[in-house]
C-alpha positions, 0 to 999 in steps of 0.5 A: 252173134254172127261175124263175117270175116272178109279175107283172102285166106280162111286157112291163114294163121289169123283166120284159124285163130279167129275161128278157134276163139269164136267157137269158145265164145259161141260166135258164128264166124263166116269167112268170105273171099274178097273175090266173092263179094258182089254189089247189086246197083239196083238193090244197093245190096252187097252179098256173096254166093250167087246161088243163095245171095247171102247179104252182108247185112245178115251179119251182126259185125264185119271184120276186114282182112288184107287182100293181095289178090283181089281188086275189090275196093275196101271202100265198097264194104266200108260204105255199105256197112256204114249205110246199113249201120253194121258194126265194122272193126275200125269203122271210125278210122275207115270212114275218115281215111279211105286210103291208107297207103304210106304217102297218105299215112305220112300226110295224116301223121303230119296233119295230126302233129304225130312224130313220124319219119321225115318224108318227101314225095315228088315225081321229079325231085332231083337226087341233089335235093333228096341228098340235102334234105334227107342225107345219105343213105336215104330210103325209097318205098313203094307206097303200097308195099308190105312185109318189108318188100319194095323198100330200097336203101339209096346210097348213090346217084346211080342207085337213085337213077335206077330206082327212078327208071324202074318206077317210070316203067312200072308206074308205081307210087313211091316216097322217099324217107330219111334213113334212121340208124337204130338197133331195131324197131318196135311193133305194138298192137292196139285193141280198143283202148288197150296197147300191147307189146312191144315186140322188138324187131331186129334185122338179120345179119347183113340186112337193115330191114327189120320185118323180113324173113329171118329177122329176130323178134323179142320181148321189149320192156314197156317204154313210156315214149312209145306207149304215149305216142301210140295212145296219142295216135290212136286217139287222134285218128280213131284207130281201134285195131292195128299193128303200129310200128315205131322207132326211136331215133338217135335223139331219143324221139319216138316216131311212127313208121306206119300203121297196119289196120289189118295187121297179122299177129302170128309173130306177136302172139309167138312172142307174147303167147299170153296176149290173145289178139283174136280173142280180144278182137272178138270180145271188142266187137261183142262189147260194141254190140252190147253197147248198141243194144243189139 
């Protein structure tokens, strides 16, 4: 079995874990940089290595990992794998929802009746409207931010005006959300139909964002509310792999914060070392290939 992992870094924690487990499972794993992906419009082929022009269709399955440096669109690989009938991790989800930034996710959750964070998007919403709708403080987020970055707590009109001034300069897409006071949120993982975790994430002293460096991560007991919510979400949107962030509000309602279809799992495996995310992911792809007769 040959699997192609498209990633920014073959030396990241996730890449090393995938490689180690692939050797144990007798899987031939190849790492390809997003920047090395080529598309030939005449042949319709997607390949890498301009000398040997190794086609992606030579692989039995493909895994997409996140990229912070490349501008190569994810849709190029999704549509190519779909046209060539190459199994792609999360292909059902990707084929339905090409764009999964924070605004798109909130629209998706709302359309599927999934409890989520109260969210407002507008380029022109006045402070008075946001204050009335969301309360104070409220949160402003870049739609494509990650790892707790580009997230701001807005406590006053002057902070809001500064935020808007900066967005007019950098022209970044943003959303506003209700601030939910809590003792921490939860990261859960889904692989196939199995749900793992949760890991409770607690902000470091003096901070409020839970996924910044210095935050505390600890095992949390299984919670029927969060598990049921994640199961319902995965079923409704066709998600087979991902990190899912959940909070429980002051009324005890479990709400999806966001999903990450290319989630890192170093912290998760450190908290739950008995849960082998890389192995389970590769076994999921093997089982899909067996089921398809390949």
